[in-house]
N, C-alpha and C positions, 0 to 999 in steps of 0.2 A: 504494500500500500504506500503510494508516494504522492498522490494528488487528492484534491478535494473531490474530483470525480470518483476516485477509488472509494472514498468514504461514503459518497452518495450511493455507489453500487453495493457496498456492504449493507447499508441501511435498507436499500431496496430488496436485497435478498431476504430480509426479515419482514417485508411487506410495508416498509415505511418510506413514503415519498414526502419530502418537505419542500414546499415552495409557497411563500407568502407574498413575494414581491419585494420584501425588505431583507436585504442581504444580511444585516446584523442579526435580525430576528431569526432568519434561517439558520445561521451558524449557531446561535444560542440553542435553538430547538434540536439541531443535530447533536450538539454536545450533550444535551439532556437525554436524548435517545441512546447515545453511545454509553453514557453512564448507566442507564437502566439495563441495557443489554449485558453489560459487564456484571452489574449487580446480580442479575438473574443467571449468570454464568453461561450466556449464549456465545460470548466472544472471549478470546484469550486475553491475558494480561498484555501481551505484545501488541495485539490489534487495538486494544483499548488505549494504550499509551501512544501508539503511533497516530491513531485517529485524533486523539485530543491535541497532540502536537500540531498536526496539520490544520485542525480547526482554529486553534489559537494563533497560528501563524497567519492564516487568512484573515482573521479578525483584526490583527495588528497591521496588516497591509493597508487597510482602508483609513 
């Protein structure tokens, strides 16, 4: 997993598609979903940390 697209595809594989039209809100919602997937043990610690890193980098770019 290297890009925001990869994070979106990970979420999509669990049936989650996030698009509100507000980029910051989208990134926040994606982070919440990633945290919930990890909490429920659907994704590995490596995927969790990588996804959070990507989302936070994208949030800081704006």
